[in-house]
C-alpha positions in Angstrom: 3.6 6.7 13.2 1.1 7.6 10.4 -2.1 5.7 10.4 -1.8 2.2 9.1 -3.8 2.7 5.6 -6.4 0.2 6.0 -7.2 -0.9 2.2 -10.8 -1.3 2.9 -11.6 1.7 4.7 -9.5 3.2 1.8 -11.5 2.4 -1.2 -13.2 5.1 -2.8 -16.9 5.2 -2.0 -19.6 4.5 -4.6 -22.0 7.4 -5.7 -24.7 6.4 -3.4 -22.0 6.5 -0.2 -21.3 10.0 -1.6 -25.1 11.6 -1.5 -25.7 10.5 1.9 -24.2 13.8 2.8 -25.8 17.5 2.0 -23.4 18.9 -0.8 -20.5 21.1 0.0 -18.5 23.4 -1.9 -15.1 24.5 -1.0 -14.8 28.3 -2.0 -11.9 29.5 -0.7 -13.1 33.1 -1.1 -15.4 32.3 1.5 -14.0 29.4 4.0 -10.3 31.3 4.1 -12.2 33.6 6.5 -14.5 30.8 8.2 -13.7 30.2 11.8 -15.6 27.1 12.1 -14.7 24.9 9.3 -16.6 22.2 7.6 -16.7 19.0 10.1 -15.7 17.2 6.3 -12.4 19.1 6.5 -11.5 18.0 10.2 -9.1 15.1 10.3 -8.8 12.5 12.9 -6.5 12.9 16.0 -3.7 10.8 14.9 -3.8 12.7 11.6 -4.1 16.0 13.0 -1.1 18.3 11.7 2.0 19.0 13.8 2.8 22.4 12.2 6.1 23.0 14.2 7.8 19.8 12.9 11.5 19.7 13.0 13.4 20.4 10.2 15.0 17.8 7.6 18.1 17.4 6.5 17.8 17.2 3.1 20.7 16.5 0.7 21.2 19.6 -2.1 22.6 18.1 -5.6 24.2 19.9 -8.1 23.0 19.1 -11.1 26.0 20.9 -13.1 28.4 17.8 -12.1 26.4 15.8 -14.7 27.8 18.5 -17.6 31.0 18.8 -16.1 32.6 15.1 -16.6 34.2 15.3 -13.1 34.0 11.5 -12.0 34.8 12.1 -8.0 32.0 14.8 -8.2 29.4 12.7 -9.8 30.0 9.6 -7.7 29.8 12.0 -4.5 26.4 13.1 -6.0 25.5 10.0 -7.0 26.5 8.5 -3.3 24.3 11.3 -2.0 21.1 10.4 -3.9 21.4 7.0 -3.2 21.4 7.8 0.7 18.2 10.1 0.5 16.4 7.3 -1.4 16.8 4.5 0.1 16.0 6.5 3.9 13.2 8.7 3.1 12.8 9.3 -0.8 13.1 13.0 -1.3 16.3 15.1 -2.3 17.2 18.7 -3.7 18.5 20.1 -6.8 20.1 23.3 -7.2 22.0 24.3 -11.0 19.3 22.8 -13.2 18.9 25.7 -16.0 15.3 26.7 -15.5 14.6 30.3 -15.9 13.9 32.2 -12.5 11.8 34.7 -14.7 9.7 31.3 -16.2 9.2 30.2 -12.0 8.0 33.6 -11.1 5.3 33.8 -13.9 3.7 30.1 -13.0 3.5 31.7 -9.8 1.7 34.7 -10.8 -0.2 32.8 -13.4 -1.8 30.5 -9.9 -2.6 33.5 -8.4 -4.8 34.4 -11.3 -6.4 31.6 -12.3 -6.9 30.4 -8.4 -7.9 34.0 -7.5 -10.9 34.0 -10.1 -14.7 33.6 -8.9 -15.6 29.5 -8.3 -17.8 29.8 -11.4 -15.1 30.8 -13.6 -12.5 28.2 -12.6 -15.2 25.4 -12.6 -15.1 25.8 -16.6 -12.5 23.9 -16.2 -14.2 20.9 -13.6 -12.6 17.8 -13.1 -15.1 15.2 -13.6 -15.8 11.9 -11.8 -12.9 9.5 -13.1 -11.0 12.0 -15.0 -7.4 12.8 -13.9 -7.1 16.8 -15.4 -9.2 19.5 -14.3 -9.7 21.9 -11.6 -10.6 20.2 -8.0 -11.8 22.5 -5.4 -10.3 20.1 -2.8 -11.7 16.6 -3.4 -15.7 17.7 -2.8 -17.9 15.3 -5.0 -15.0 12.5 -4.9 -14.8 12.0 -1.3 -16.7 12.8 1.8 -14.7 12.9 4.8 -10.4 14.3 5.5 -10.8 16.6 3.0 -7.5 18.7 1.7 -7.7 22.2 2.3 -6.6 23.2 -1.3 -7.4 23.8 -4.7 -5.8 22.0 -7.6 -5.5 22.5 -11.6 -3.8 19.3 -13.2 -3.2 19.1 -16.8 -2.0 16.5 -18.7 1.2 16.8 -20.8 2.9 14.1 -23.2 6.4 15.4 -25.2 5.3 13.6 -28.9 1.7 15.6 -28.5 2.7 19.0 -29.7 1.2 22.0 -28.0 -1.4 19.7 -25.3 -1.5 21.8 -22.6 -1.9 25.1 -24.5 -4.9 23.0 -26.8 -6.3 21.7 -23.4 -6.6 25.2 -21.2 -7.7 26.9 -24.6 -10.6 24.0 -24.8 -11.6 24.5 -21.4 -11.4 28.2 -20.6 -11.5 29.9 -23.7 -9.0 32.3 -26.0 -8.4 34.9 -23.4 -6.3 31.5 -21.5 -3.9 31.5 -24.9 -0.8 33.2 -22.9 -1.7 31.3 -20.0 -1.6 27.8 -21.6 1.6 29.2 -23.5 3.5 29.8 -20.2 2.2 26.4 -18.8 3.2 24.3 -21.9 6.6 26.0 -21.8 6.7 24.7 -18.6 6.3 21.3 -18.9 8.6 21.0 -21.8 11.6 22.5 -19.2 10.4 20.0 -16.3 10.4 16.7 -18.9 14.1 17.7 -20.0 14.8 18.5 -16.0 13.3 14.7 -15.0 15.2 13.4 -18.1 18.3 14.9 -16.4 17.2 13.8 -13.0 16.7 10.4 -14.0 20.1 10.0 -15.8 21.3 10.8 -12.2 19.2 8.3 -10.5 20.7 5.3 -12.7 23.9 6.1 -12.2 22.8 5.7 -8.2 21.3 2.6 -8.4 24.6 1.2 -10.7 22.9 1.1 -13.9 23.7 2.5 -17.4 23.4 6.4 -17.0 20.6 6.5 -19.8 18.7 3.6 -18.7 16.1 5.1 -16.8 16.5 8.3 -19.3 14.8 5.7 -22.0 12.4 4.1 -20.1 10.8 7.5 -19.5 10.9 8.9 -23.1 7.8 9.7 -24.5 6.2 10.2 -21.1 2.7 10.9 -20.5 3.1 13.0 -17.0 1.0 15.8 -15.3 1.2 18.9 -14.4 -0.6 20.2 -10.6 -0.7 23.5 -10.0 -1.7 23.5 -5.9 -3.3 26.2 -4.1 -3.5 25.9 -0.5 -5.9 29.2 1.0 -5.4 30.7 4.5 -7.5 28.3 7.3 -8.7 29.6 10.4 -8.0 26.4 12.6 -4.5 24.8 10.4 -4.9 22.6 13.8 -7.6 20.8 12.7 -6.6 20.4 8.7 -4.1 19.2 6.4 -3.6 20.5 2.8 -2.9 17.5 1.5 -3.3 14.4 3.9 0.2 11.8 4.3 0.6 9.5 0.8 3.2 8.3 -1.6 3.0 10.0 -5.3 1.6 6.7 -7.4 3.8 8.2 -10.1 7.8 7.5 -10.7 9.2 11.4 -9.9 7.7 14.6 -8.8 9.7 17.5 -9.4 7.7 20.5 -7.0 8.9 24.0 -7.0 7.2 25.4 -3.9 6.7 29.3 -2.7 8.6 30.4 0.0 5.7 30.1 2.8 6.6 26.7 3.7 4.5 23.5 4.5 5.7 20.6 3.0 6.3 17.3 5.6 8.1 14.0 5.1 7.5 11.0 7.5 10.9 9.2 8.5 12.7 7.9 11.5 8.7 7.9 13.2 8.1 11.3 13.1 7.0 13.9 10.4 9.9 16.5 9.6 9.3 19.7 7.2 11.0 20.6 4.4 12.0 24.2 4.1 11.6 25.9 0.4 15.5 26.7 -0.6 15.2 29.3 -3.1 15.9 28.1 -6.5 15.4 24.4 -5.7 13.3 22.0 -6.8 12.5 19.0 -4.4 12.4 15.5 -6.0 10.7 12.7 -4.4 10.4 9.1 -5.7 7.0 7.9 -6.2 5.4 4.5 -5.8 6.2 3.6 -10.3 9.9 4.3 -9.3 10.0 2.6 -6.0 8.3 -0.6 -8.4 11.0 0.0 -11.1 13.9 -0.1 -8.3 12.6 -3.5 -6.9 12.2 -1.6 -3.6 15.8 -0.5 -3.4 14.2 3.1 -3.0 11.6 4.1 -0.7 8.6 6.3 -2.1 8.5 9.2 -0.2 5.8 9.6 2.3 4.6 13.1 2.3 1.5 15.5 3.4 0.9 19.7 3.2 0.4 21.9 6.1 -1.9 25.1 5.8 -1.4 27.7 7.9 -3.8 31.0 9.1 -2.0 33.6 7.4 -1.2 33.4 3.8 -1.7 31.3 0.5 1.0 28.6 -0.2 1.7 27.8 -4.0 3.2 24.8 -5.5 3.9 23.2 -9.2 4.3 19.4 -9.2 5.2 17.8 -12.3 4.7 14.4 -12.1 6.7 12.3 -14.2 4.7 9.0 -15.8 5.7 6.2 -18.2 3.7 5.8 -21.4 0.5 4.8 -20.3 1.0 1.1 -21.7 4.8 0.9 -20.9 5.6 -2.5 -18.4 6.8 -1.3 -15.2 9.6 -4.1 -14.2 13.1 -3.8 -12.8 16.4 -4.2 -14.6 17.8 -7.8 -14.5 20.9 -6.0 -12.4 18.4 -4.9 -9.6 17.0 -8.7 -8.8 19.0 -11.4 -7.6 18.6 -14.1 -5.0 19.4 -11.6 -2.2 17.0 -9.2 -3.7 14.0 -11.1 -5.4 11.3 -9.4 -7.4 9.0 -7.7 -4.9 6.0 -6.1 -7.0 4.1 -7.9 -10.0 4.8 -6.3 -13.6 1.9 -3.6 -14.4 1.6 -0.5 -16.5 1.2 3.1 -15.3 -2.6 2.7 -16.9 -3.3 0.2 -14.6 -1.9 2.1 -11.3 -3.7 4.8 -12.2 -7.1 3.7 -13.2 -6.7 2.1 -9.4 -6.1 5.3 -8.1 -9.0 6.9 -9.6 -11.6 4.3 -9.4 -10.7 1.9 -6.6 -8.7 3.2 -3.8 -7.5 7.2 -2.6 -3.5 7.0 -2.8 -2.1 7.0 0.8 1.1 5.1 2.3 0.1 1.9 1.4 -1.4 2.3 -2.0 1.4 0.1 -4.0 1.2 -2.7 -1.3 -3.0 -2.3 -2.2 -2.4 -2.2 -6.0 -0.2 -5.3 -6.0 -2.7 -7.3 -3.6 -5.8 -6.0 -6.3 -3.7 -7.1 -9.1 -3.2 -10.6 -8.1 -6.6 -11.5 -7.3 -7.7 -9.7 -10.7 -5.2 -12.6 -12.1 -6.3 -14.9 -9.9 -9.9 -14.1 -11.3 -9.1 -14.5 -14.6 -8.0 -18.3 -13.8 -11.3 -19.1 -12.6 -13.1 -21.0 -15.3 
């Protein structure tokens, strides 16, 4: 069983609490070869990884069926998506039209960035309370159960021209213009793909095909480059701890190393990499949007002692001020409202300033919202 995720235990510590510990630096070039890893990266026994987890059978959806116009093929694909999203919240997509050369370059450029010296990467340092930038583990934000990874998070808005390229130029300089252009293109392609997937999800829920696509038009999304260095004690730590993504939808492209695990049927399962396929998982925002019909995927990442693992995660998020409320067709006397209305801006603030995302984020957020509303009513 995964941990219960007590809200108080998972609250983000104050700056005073964080300074009680000696400063820690996660430099992958050094720690990748250290046999005794720092205690801050050692996870509790009940959360330590299972490195030989059984493989999860995940449905593979051919997105070409949406273009084929074959009603039987579309119906079959939507049934598979419905079943997977009700059970564990994850499925694969193929025949998606994303150029393999773009994917290869996106992974190569990750090697270039994360292979630089730490002081160079820190030009894009993510600041406390911000959502974008470079992070070496969660050093400085949390003091225990740190993930064995480096990340670079970049904001993407389809309505803001060249936002990815301009951000990388501003923090890394003109030498990174090609880097910015590549990931700008990657985000644009992921945005198109995510809207196609939203159409399929709409069909699977019995909604109008364009309902969810329209909901996510003009989104305010995030691209995250994940880099998991080798660890000499992979049985003691995690690349990413157990959590559900707060976002609406995650489109993940992982390399062939493997390490993604999903919790279902009371145990952890591995999701094996399939060349050319994207992993799609439901996030908390979509779970609320579906009135709890679809399950936010509980997942984590394990590391190994042999080689680096890379992945690219595109987190589809609504506009910041968009009200997240389920469509009328998903609410009735047999299925009453589960979650209160909220905006993506409010949930994002909650996970950045008040709560470390885990498997209970949406429940904790709903309670927090209700508490905020109650406080407003007190004269």
